[in-house]
C-alpha positions in Angstrom: 98.8 107.8 94.9 99.4 104.2 93.8 102.6 105.3 92.1 103.7 107.1 95.2 103.2 104.0 97.4 105.7 102.2 95.2 108.5 104.7 95.8 111.2 103.6 98.2 110.5 104.8 101.8 113.5 107.1 102.0 112.1 109.3 99.2 108.9 110.0 101.0 109.6 109.8 104.7 106.5 110.7 106.7 104.1 110.2 103.9 103.9 106.4 103.9 101.3 106.3 106.7 99.0 108.9 105.0 99.3 107.1 101.7 98.5 103.7 103.3 95.4 105.1 104.9 94.1 106.8 101.7 94.8 103.8 99.6 93.2 101.4 102.1 90.1 103.6 102.3 89.9 103.6 98.5 90.1 99.8 98.3 87.6 99.4 101.2 85.1 101.8 99.6 82.4 100.0 97.6 80.0 102.0 95.5 76.5 101.1 96.7 75.0 101.4 93.2 77.6 99.5 91.2 79.0 97.2 93.9 82.5 98.0 92.6 85.5 99.1 94.7 87.1 102.5 94.1 90.4 100.6 94.0 90.1 97.1 92.6 91.5 94.0 94.3 94.1 93.6 91.5 95.2 97.2 91.8 95.5 96.8 95.6 97.4 93.5 95.2 99.9 95.1 92.8 100.4 98.1 95.1 101.0 95.8 98.1 103.4 93.7 96.0 105.4 96.7 94.7 105.4 98.8 97.9 107.7 98.5 100.9 107.3 96.5 104.0 106.8 99.8 105.8 103.8 100.6 103.5 102.3 97.0 104.0 102.9 97.4 107.8 100.9 100.6 107.8 98.1 98.9 106.0 97.9 96.2 108.7 98.3 98.8 111.5 95.5 100.9 110.1 93.2 97.9 109.9 94.1 97.0 113.5 93.2 100.6 114.6 89.8 100.3 112.9 89.2 97.0 114.7 90.0 98.6 118.1 87.2 101.2 117.7 84.2 100.9 120.1 81.7 100.5 117.2 80.8 96.8 116.9 79.2 97.3 113.5 82.4 98.9 112.2 84.6 96.0 113.7 82.4 93.5 111.9 82.7 95.4 108.6 86.5 95.7 109.1 86.8 92.0 109.9 85.0 91.2 106.6 87.5 93.6 104.8 90.4 91.8 106.5 89.2 88.4 105.4 88.6 89.7 101.8 92.1 91.4 101.8 93.8 88.1 102.9 91.7 85.8 100.7 91.7 87.9 97.5 94.3 90.6 97.6 97.3 90.0 99.9 100.4 89.0 97.9 101.5 85.3 98.2 105.1 85.8 97.3 107.5 84.2 99.8 109.6 87.3 100.2 106.6 89.1 101.6 106.2 86.4 104.3 108.7 87.9 106.8 108.9 88.7 110.5 107.6 92.2 110.1 104.5 91.2 108.2 103.9 88.2 110.5 104.0 90.5 113.5 101.5 92.9 111.9 99.2 90.1 110.9 99.3 88.6 114.4 98.5 92.0 115.9 95.7 92.3 113.4 94.2 88.9 114.3 94.2 89.7 118.0 92.9 93.3 117.7 89.4 92.5 118.9 87.3 89.6 120.0 84.5 89.9 117.3 85.0 87.3 114.6 88.5 86.5 115.8 88.5 83.0 114.2 87.6 84.3 110.8 90.4 86.9 110.9 92.9 84.5 112.3 92.2 81.7 109.8 92.5 84.3 107.0 95.9 85.5 108.2 97.6 82.2 109.3 98.6 81.1 105.8 100.7 84.3 105.6 102.6 83.9 108.9 106.1 82.7 109.2 108.4 82.1 112.2 109.7 85.3 113.6 112.9 83.8 115.0 113.5 86.7 117.4 113.9 89.2 114.6 114.0 92.8 115.7 111.5 93.5 112.9 108.9 91.3 114.6 107.1 93.7 116.8 104.4 91.5 118.3 103.6 90.9 121.9 101.3 88.6 123.8 100.9 91.4 126.4 97.3 92.7 126.1 95.9 89.7 124.3 92.2 89.5 125.3 91.8 86.5 127.6 88.3 85.9 126.2 89.8 85.3 122.8 92.0 82.6 124.1 89.2 81.1 126.2 86.8 81.0 123.3 89.3 79.9 120.6 92.3 78.2 122.2 93.1 76.0 119.2 93.2 79.1 116.9 95.4 81.0 119.3 97.7 78.1 119.4 97.8 77.8 115.6 98.9 81.4 115.4 101.6 80.8 118.0 102.8 77.7 116.2 103.1 79.6 113.0 105.0 82.5 114.7 107.2 81.1 117.4 110.8 80.4 116.7 112.3 77.0 117.3 114.7 78.8 119.7 112.7 79.2 123.0 115.1 82.1 124.0 113.6 84.2 121.2 110.0 83.8 122.4 108.2 86.9 123.7 108.2 87.8 127.3 105.1 86.4 129.1 104.4 83.6 126.6 104.2 81.1 129.4 101.0 82.9 130.7 99.4 82.5 127.2 100.2 78.8 127.2 98.7 78.5 130.7 95.5 80.1 129.4 95.4 77.9 126.4 95.9 74.8 128.5 93.2 75.9 131.0 90.7 76.6 128.1 
């Protein structure tokens, strides 16, 4: 499966999402007896490094979906996995810091209220300005007002890392988020 993840997207259209889910589950699984991951941090890092942006985006998207579940215990466990992934696994190469990855990381940070600051602080070093790129699919629509009220400085730090210097490239409705940050 790891070798399949490294094949260009055009050669396995439709399988990238399934591969990402299975590989992420393998990395996230820790043997209760040995304490070892089924897929080591270094194997996961190498896979993320050699895979496509599409594969990396699906990893972030799947983590976001897990965070949006109703189970608070699961959201806490997934947040811990996100922090570990960012701290110990996510590639640090500049070419991976792009608009698409920044959008996915932003969506992941704002996926749920529980332990927002920990997730946000783990993802901020990997964010880059999106500069109105069509690959940057992030939106402030639907951001939990309570996140902004509880952690306005962290929300602002994410926006500072993402927003283009060109105000015209900013997402629709950004003014309402700034108003909420100002009020908090």
